[in-house]
TIKE-235871 format. One record per residue (C-alpha): residue in one letter; x, y, z. Coordinates in nm, 2 decimals, m for minus. Example, Ala and Ser with C-alpha at 12.3 -4.5 7.8 and 13.67 -1.06 7.14 Angstrom:
TIKE-235871
{code->a; u->1.23; v->m0.45; w->0.78}
{code->s; u->1.37; v->m0.11; w->0.71}
END
This chain:
TIKE-235871
{code->m; u->0.03; v->m0.91; w->m0.02}
{code->k; u->m0.26; v->m0.73; w->m0.13}
{code->r; u->m0.28; v->m0.61; w->m0.53}
{code->i; u->m0.57; v->m0.35; w->m0.66}
{code->l; u->m0.60; v->m0.28; w->m0.97}
{code->l; u->m0.64; v->0.11; w->m1.03}
{code->v; u->m0.67; v->0.11; w->m1.41}
{code->f; u->m0.52; v->0.45; w->m1.61}
{code->l; u->m0.84; v->0.58; w->m1.84}
{code->i; u->m0.75; v->0.75; w->m2.18}
{code->t; u->m0.99; v->1.09; w->m2.27}
{code->i; u->m1.13; v->1.02; w->m2.59}
{code->g; u->m1.08; v->1.31; w->m2.86}
{code->f; u->m0.75; v->1.52; w->m2.86}
{code->s; u->m0.64; v->1.74; w->m3.16}
{code->c; u->m0.36; v->1.69; w->m3.38}
{code->k; u->m0.12; v->1.93; w->m3.22}
{code->k; u->m0.19; v->1.77; w->m2.83}
{code->s; u->m0.12; v->1.46; w->m2.98}
{code->e; u->0.21; v->1.63; w->m3.12}
{code->v; u->0.33; v->1.53; w->m2.80}
{code->k; u->0.47; v->1.21; w->m2.67}
{code->n; u->0.49; v->1.06; w->m2.26}
{code->t; u->0.80; v->0.78; w->m2.27}
{code->k; u->0.59; v->0.48; w->m2.12}
{code->l; u->0.75; v->0.28; w->m1.93}
{code->s; u->0.65; v->m0.05; w->m1.69}
{code->g; u->0.77; v->m0.41; w->m1.61}
{code->s; u->0.81; v->m0.66; w->m1.26}
{code->v; u->0.90; v->m0.53; w->m0.93}
{code->f; u->0.86; v->m0.64; w->m0.61}
{code->g; u->0.65; v->m0.92; w->m0.66}
{code->t; u->0.41; v->m0.71; w->m0.96}
{code->s; u->0.38; v->m0.48; w->m1.21}
{code->y; u->0.49; v->m0.14; w->m1.25}
{code->s; u->0.40; v->0.14; w->m1.50}
{code->i; u->0.60; v->0.46; w->m1.54}
{code->i; u->0.45; v->0.74; w->m1.79}
{code->y; u->0.63; v->1.07; w->m1.80}
{code->d; u->0.74; v->1.43; w->m1.96}
{code->s; u->1.05; v->1.34; w->m2.10}
{code->k; u->1.21; v->1.17; w->m2.42}
{code->i; u->1.47; v->1.00; w->m2.17}
{code->n; u->1.48; v->0.70; w->m2.13}
{code->y; u->1.53; v->0.63; w->m1.74}
{code->e; u->1.45; v->0.23; w->m1.75}
{code->t; u->1.90; v->0.19; w->m1.66}
{code->q; u->1.83; v->0.42; w->m1.35}
{code->f; u->1.49; v->0.28; w->m1.23}
{code->d; u->1.64; v->m0.06; w->m1.22}
{code->s; u->1.91; v->0.06; w->m1.02}
{code->l; u->1.64; v->0.23; w->m0.79}
{code->f; u->1.44; v->m0.06; w->m0.75}
{code->y; u->1.78; v->m0.29; w->m0.66}
{code->v; u->1.89; v->m0.04; w->m0.34}
{code->i; u->1.50; v->m0.03; w->m0.22}
{code->n; u->1.51; v->m0.44; w->m0.22}
{code->k; u->1.84; v->m0.45; w->m0.11}
{code->s; u->1.69; v->m0.30; w->0.20}
{code->l; u->1.37; v->m0.36; w->0.25}
{code->s; u->1.24; v->m0.73; w->0.06}
{code->t; u->1.21; v->m0.99; w->0.33}
{code->y; u->1.22; v->m1.20; w->0.03}
{code->q; u->1.59; v->m1.15; w->m0.02}
{code->v; u->1.82; v->m1.37; w->0.20}
{code->n; u->2.08; v->m1.08; w->0.21}
{code->s; u->1.88; v->m0.79; w->0.21}
{code->d; u->1.89; v->m0.58; w->0.53}
{code->i; u->1.54; v->m0.67; w->0.72}
{code->s; u->1.64; v->m1.01; w->0.65}
{code->k; u->1.93; v->m0.99; w->0.81}
{code->l; u->1.76; v->m0.76; w->1.11}
{code->n; u->1.54; v->m1.04; w->1.16}
{code->r; u->1.80; v->m1.34; w->1.20}
{code->n; u->1.98; v->m1.09; w->1.39}
{code->e; u->2.28; v->m1.07; w->1.22}
{code->s; u->2.33; v->m0.72; w->1.18}
{code->n; u->2.13; v->m0.40; w->1.26}
{code->v; u->2.32; v->m0.20; w->1.01}
{code->i; u->2.01; v->m0.01; w->0.82}
{code->d; u->2.04; v->0.27; w->0.50}
{code->e; u->1.86; v->0.58; w->0.43}
{code->h; u->1.57; v->0.36; w->0.23}
{code->f; u->1.50; v->0.18; w->0.58}
{code->i; u->1.56; v->0.49; w->0.77}
{code->k; u->1.24; v->0.66; w->0.58}
{code->v; u->1.03; v->0.37; w->0.58}
{code->y; u->1.11; v->0.31; w->0.96}
{code->d; u->1.02; v->0.63; w->1.07}
{code->a; u->0.75; v->0.68; w->0.86}
{code->s; u->0.58; v->0.36; w->1.00}
{code->k; u->0.68; v->0.45; w->1.39}
{code->e; u->0.46; v->0.76; w->1.31}
{code->v; u->0.15; v->0.58; w->1.18}
{code->f; u->0.21; v->0.32; w->1.40}
{code->e; u->0.17; v->0.55; w->1.68}
{code->q; u->m0.10; v->0.78; w->1.50}
{code->t; u->m0.38; v->0.51; w->1.46}
{code->e; u->m0.29; v->0.34; w->1.83}
{code->g; u->m0.11; v->0.01; w->1.70}
{code->a; u->m0.35; v->m0.06; w->1.38}
{code->f; u->m0.04; v->0.00; w->1.11}
{code->d; u->0.17; v->m0.25; w->1.32}
{code->p; u->0.49; v->m0.41; w->1.04}
{code->t; u->0.58; v->m0.63; w->1.31}
{code->i; u->0.25; v->m0.84; w->1.29}
{code->g; u->0.39; v->m1.02; w->1.03}
{code->n; u->0.48; v->m1.37; w->1.15}
{code->v; u->0.13; v->m1.40; w->1.34}
{code->v; u->m0.01; v->m1.34; w->0.98}
{code->n; u->0.24; v->m1.58; w->0.87}
{code->a; u->0.07; v->m1.82; w->1.05}
{code->w; u->m0.28; v->m1.81; w->0.96}
{code->k; u->m0.20; v->m1.98; w->0.68}
{code->f; u->m0.38; v->m1.77; w->0.40}
{code->g; u->m0.34; v->m1.98; w->0.07}
{code->a; u->m0.53; v->m2.08; w->m0.20}
{code->e; u->m0.84; v->m2.27; w->0.02}
{code->n; u->m1.13; v->m2.10; w->0.08}
{code->t; u->m1.19; v->m2.23; w->0.42}
{code->i; u->m1.04; v->m2.08; w->0.74}
{code->e; u->m0.79; v->m2.30; w->0.92}
{code->i; u->m0.80; v->m2.27; w->1.31}
{code->t; u->m0.42; v->m2.19; w->1.43}
{code->d; u->m0.38; v->m2.32; w->1.73}
{code->s; u->m0.45; v->m2.05; w->2.01}
{code->l; u->m0.13; v->m2.13; w->2.19}
{code->i; u->0.13; v->m2.07; w->1.88}
{code->i; u->m0.06; v->m1.71; w->1.84}
{code->d; u->m0.03; v->m1.60; w->2.20}
{code->s; u->0.35; v->m1.74; w->2.16}
{code->l; u->0.41; v->m1.49; w->1.88}
{code->m; u->0.19; v->m1.23; w->1.98}
{code->q; u->0.43; v->m1.14; w->2.28}
{code->y; u->0.70; v->m1.04; w->1.96}
{code->v; u->0.46; v->m0.75; w->1.82}
{code->g; u->0.48; v->m0.40; w->1.86}
{code->f; u->0.67; v->m0.16; w->1.70}
{code->n; u->0.71; v->0.02; w->2.01}
{code->k; u->0.95; v->m0.30; w->2.10}
{code->t; u->1.19; v->m0.16; w->1.87}
{code->y; u->1.36; v->0.18; w->1.80}
{code->r; u->1.65; v->0.35; w->1.56}
{code->f; u->1.90; v->0.47; w->1.66}
{code->e; u->2.10; v->0.65; w->1.39}
{code->n; u->2.15; v->0.42; w->1.12}
{code->s; u->2.05; v->0.10; w->1.30}
{code->i; u->1.77; v->m0.06; w->1.47}
{code->r; u->1.75; v->m0.23; w->1.80}
{code->k; u->1.53; v->m0.50; w->1.92}
{code->n; u->1.41; v->m0.60; w->2.24}
{code->n; u->1.37; v->m0.94; w->2.22}
{code->p; u->1.58; v->m1.07; w->1.91}
{code->n; u->1.25; v->m1.29; w->1.81}
{code->v; u->1.10; v->m0.97; w->1.69}
{code->y; u->1.02; v->m0.96; w->1.31}
{code->l; u->0.97; v->m0.65; w->1.11}
{code->e; u->0.82; v->m0.62; w->0.75}
{code->f; u->0.71; v->m0.32; w->0.52}
{code->n; u->0.49; v->m0.51; w->0.26}
{code->a; u->0.21; v->m0.24; w->0.39}
{code->i; u->0.41; v->0.04; w->0.29}
{code->a; u->0.73; v->m0.04; w->0.07}
{code->k; u->0.51; v->m0.03; w->m0.29}
{code->g; u->0.40; v->0.30; w->m0.20}
{code->y; u->0.82; v->0.41; w->m0.13}
{code->g; u->0.90; v->0.26; w->m0.41}
{code->v; u->0.65; v->0.47; w->m0.59}
{code->d; u->0.77; v->0.77; w->m0.41}
{code->v; u->1.16; v->0.70; w->m0.50}
{code->i; u->1.09; v->0.69; w->m0.87}
{code->g; u->0.88; v->1.01; w->m0.81}
{code->e; u->1.14; v->1.19; w->m0.68}
{code->f; u->1.39; v->1.07; w->m0.89}
{code->l; u->1.20; v->1.21; w->m1.23}
{code->e; u->1.19; v->1.60; w->m1.02}
{code->s; u->1.50; v->1.56; w->m0.96}
{code->n; u->1.59; v->1.52; w->m1.31}
{code->k; u->1.33; v->1.81; w->m1.37}
{code->v; u->1.06; v->1.58; w->m1.55}
{code->k; u->0.78; v->1.78; w->m1.45}
{code->n; u->0.48; v->1.57; w->m1.53}
{code->y; u->0.46; v->1.23; w->m1.48}
{code->l; u->0.25; v->0.92; w->m1.34}
{code->v; u->0.40; v->0.65; w->m1.14}
{code->e; u->0.22; v->0.33; w->m1.07}
{code->i; u->0.34; v->m0.04; w->m0.83}
{code->g; u->0.09; v->m0.26; w->m0.80}
{code->g; u->m0.21; v->m0.03; w->m0.80}
{code->e; u->m0.02; v->0.23; w->m0.57}
{code->i; u->m0.01; v->0.58; w->m0.75}
{code->r; u->0.16; v->0.89; w->m0.76}
{code->v; u->0.11; v->1.18; w->m1.01}
{code->k; u->0.26; v->1.51; w->m1.07}
{code->g; u->0.13; v->1.78; w->m1.29}
{code->l; u->m0.06; v->1.67; w->m1.62}
{code->n; u->m0.07; v->1.42; w->m1.84}
{code->t; u->0.09; v->1.61; w->m2.13}
{code->e; u->0.02; v->1.39; w->m2.43}
{code->k; u->m0.37; v->1.50; w->m2.36}
{code->q; u->m0.29; v->1.79; w->m2.20}
{code->s; u->m0.58; v->1.70; w->m1.95}
{code->p; u->m0.53; v->1.59; w->m1.57}
{code->w; u->m0.41; v->1.19; w->m1.48}
{code->k; u->m0.72; v->1.01; w->m1.50}
{code->v; u->m0.72; v->0.68; w->m1.29}
{code->g; u->m0.97; v->0.43; w->m1.17}
{code->v; u->m1.08; v->0.29; w->m0.88}
{code->e; u->m1.20; v->m0.07; w->m0.92}
{code->m; u->m1.53; v->m0.25; w->m0.83}
{code->p; u->m1.52; v->m0.49; w->m0.56}
{code->h; u->m1.58; v->m0.88; w->m0.74}
{code->f; u->m1.55; v->m1.15; w->m0.49}
{code->d; u->m1.54; v->m1.39; w->m0.86}
{code->g; u->m1.26; v->m1.24; w->m0.98}
{code->t; u->m1.33; v->m1.08; w->m1.24}
{code->q; u->m1.20; v->m0.68; w->m1.26}
{code->s; u->m1.43; v->m0.35; w->m1.35}
{code->i; u->m1.41; v->m0.02; w->m1.29}
{code->l; u->m1.65; v->0.19; w->m1.07}
{code->k; u->m1.53; v->0.57; w->m1.07}
{code->a; u->m1.27; v->0.72; w->m1.26}
{code->i; u->m1.10; v->1.03; w->m1.06}
{code->s; u->m0.83; v->1.32; w->m1.15}
{code->l; u->m0.55; v->1.38; w->m0.95}
{code->q; u->m0.32; v->1.61; w->m0.93}
{code->d; u->0.10; v->1.63; w->m0.77}
{code->e; u->m0.10; v->1.35; w->m0.52}
{code->a; u->m0.05; v->1.00; w->m0.43}
{code->m; u->m0.31; v->0.72; w->m0.40}
{code->a; u->m0.32; v->0.37; w->m0.28}
{code->t; u->m0.58; v->0.11; w->m0.22}
{code->s; u->m0.61; v->m0.20; w->m0.01}
{code->g; u->m0.90; v->m0.41; w->0.01}
{code->t; u->m1.02; v->m0.73; w->0.16}
{code->y; u->m1.25; v->m0.89; w->m0.13}
{code->r; u->m0.94; v->m1.08; w->m0.27}
{code->k; u->m0.76; v->m1.31; w->0.07}
{code->y; u->m1.04; v->m1.37; w->0.25}
{code->k; u->m1.15; v->m1.73; w->0.41}
{code->i; u->m1.52; v->m1.82; w->0.53}
{code->d; u->m1.58; v->m1.98; w->0.88}
{code->d; u->m1.82; v->m2.22; w->0.94}
{code->d; u->m2.10; v->m2.01; w->0.99}
{code->g; u->m1.99; v->m1.78; w->0.64}
{code->n; u->m1.87; v->m1.53; w->0.83}
{code->r; u->m1.62; v->m1.40; w->0.61}
{code->y; u->m1.26; v->m1.28; w->0.76}
{code->t; u->m0.95; v->m1.11; w->0.59}
{code->h; u->m0.61; v->m1.19; w->0.52}
{code->i; u->m0.57; v->m0.86; w->0.79}
{code->i; u->m0.48; v->m0.96; w->1.13}
{code->n; u->m0.63; v->m0.71; w->1.41}
{code->t; u->m0.27; v->m0.63; w->1.59}
{code->k; u->m0.45; v->m0.60; w->1.95}
{code->t; u->m0.57; v->m0.96; w->1.93}
{code->g; u->m0.36; v->m1.20; w->1.66}
{code->y; u->m0.69; v->m1.32; w->1.48}
{code->p; u->m0.83; v->m1.20; w->1.18}
{code->s; u->m1.09; v->m0.97; w->1.12}
{code->k; u->m1.47; v->m1.00; w->1.04}
{code->t; u->m1.49; v->m0.68; w->0.87}
{code->n; u->m1.78; v->m0.50; w->0.61}
{code->l; u->m1.52; v->m0.31; w->0.49}
{code->l; u->m1.45; v->m0.41; w->0.11}
{code->s; u->m1.18; v->m0.15; w->m0.06}
{code->i; u->m1.04; v->0.12; w->0.12}
{code->s; u->m0.82; v->0.41; w->m0.11}
{code->v; u->m0.65; v->0.74; w->0.06}
{code->i; u->m0.49; v->1.04; w->m0.07}
{code->a; u->m0.22; v->1.17; w->0.08}
{code->e; u->0.08; v->1.38; w->m0.04}
{code->n; u->0.35; v->1.06; w->m0.06}
{code->c; u->0.24; v->0.72; w->m0.22}
{code->m; u->0.36; v->0.57; w->0.15}
{code->t; u->0.12; v->0.75; w->0.36}
{code->a; u->m0.11; v->0.62; w->0.17}
{code->d; u->m0.02; v->0.33; w->0.12}
{code->a; u->0.02; v->0.28; w->0.51}
{code->y; u->m0.33; v->0.49; w->0.63}
{code->a; u->m0.48; v->0.24; w->0.32}
{code->t; u->m0.44; v->m0.04; w->0.57}
{code->a; u->m0.43; v->0.05; w->0.89}
{code->f; u->m0.78; v->0.15; w->0.80}
{code->k; u->m0.91; v->m0.24; w->0.70}
{code->t; u->m0.81; v->m0.29; w->1.09}
{code->m; u->m1.00; v->m0.02; w->1.20}
{code->g; u->m1.33; v->0.01; w->1.13}
{code->i; u->m1.60; v->0.21; w->0.91}
{code->e; u->m1.66; v->0.45; w->1.30}
{code->k; u->m1.31; v->0.46; w->1.36}
{code->v; u->m1.18; v->0.58; w->1.02}
{code->i; u->m1.47; v->0.86; w->0.99}
{code->e; u->m1.37; v->0.95; w->1.39}
{code->f; u->m0.96; v->0.96; w->1.26}
{code->l; u->m1.03; v->1.15; w->1.00}
{code->k; u->m1.15; v->1.43; w->1.17}
{code->l; u->m0.84; v->1.51; w->1.34}
{code->h; u->m0.65; v->1.40; w->0.98}
{code->p; u->m0.81; v->1.66; w->0.72}
{code->k; u->m0.53; v->1.62; w->0.43}
{code->l; u->m0.65; v->1.25; w->0.41}
{code->k; u->m0.89; v->1.19; w->0.17}
{code->v; u->m1.06; v->0.87; w->0.16}
{code->f; u->m1.31; v->0.66; w->m0.04}
{code->l; u->m1.45; v->0.38; w->0.17}
{code->i; u->m1.64; v->0.05; w->m0.02}
{code->f; u->m1.81; v->m0.15; w->0.20}
{code->e; u->m2.13; v->m0.42; w->0.27}
{code->n; u->m2.44; v->m0.34; w->0.45}
{code->d; u->m2.64; v->m0.56; w->0.62}
{code->k; u->m2.84; v->m0.64; w->0.33}
{code->g; u->m2.55; v->m0.75; w->0.15}
{code->e; u->m2.54; v->m0.47; w->m0.09}
{code->f; u->m2.22; v->m0.27; w->m0.17}
{code->e; u->m2.21; v->0.14; w->m0.06}
{code->t; u->m2.00; v->0.39; w->m0.07}
{code->m; u->m1.82; v->0.66; w->0.16}
{code->p; u->m1.62; v->0.96; w->0.06}
{code->l; u->m1.44; v->1.11; w->0.30}
{code->n; u->m1.23; v->1.47; w->0.37}
{code->d; u->m1.36; v->1.62; w->0.00}
{code->f; u->m1.24; v->1.27; w->m0.20}
{code->p; u->m1.29; v->1.36; w->m0.53}
{code->d; u->m1.61; v->1.30; w->m0.73}
{code->s; u->m1.40; v->1.27; w->m1.09}
END
């Protein structure tokens, strides 16, 4: 699973009057990663958050044997809940908009490539890839009311590339339903904010990480967010190297079934909601820089920041569609 660190930056120098306002800050573990929730209210909603996380996992987690999606993949049940419906419908839209670059049915092919601890790529038998690819294609599924139908029982669904973003949105919407006007929700680096950081009386500040192949962490730039969401997807932590020194990402090309060779290292996407940002950040990794640029001309509401490696092995950045500079 992708795990991109986005560090919250604290504004220095605030008055005594501002310090009287205290946000509630909660953190913990969920979806195989960590979460941090900061909001302008004295009410502790930790129990409610845990309940929402439980319900989302029960619906969408392939790691839970009795979740709706696990039962669907085993062809034991095709009944889904409202969370599944929202994620499925959003996935279908991104799948169609990106012409299949985002495809939740690619999971079994990803697993076949065995992106584990070893740093060299293990070439998987082409016959295995071909046999799995015949079941890849989100258009091989369809939703009828509160059920999912598959045109072949071997079609495998997973929403790892969008579920964290959706979880962020669910928590944000819960806070808004309880009249919380200022908050920041972060799960595994995916973020949604509303209003201001009232404790600092300033916009919410987040940091975009500088890519490091050695596992170290540092911040490339800080930006302000307000009433929007951001997701970041990177290729520099999980990759393989072939005998010729070519680096391949753990992102599998949904058309070929083979790992993508790319110079894109990190893609940050700002959108109206985190589920959308999460899905597009994943899709853009397989599309390449030129296709992303062309795509964004037709989708001006998506703000994107690319970090890539040029022919000299140097890092370059490219903000698109008015991605904020600070």
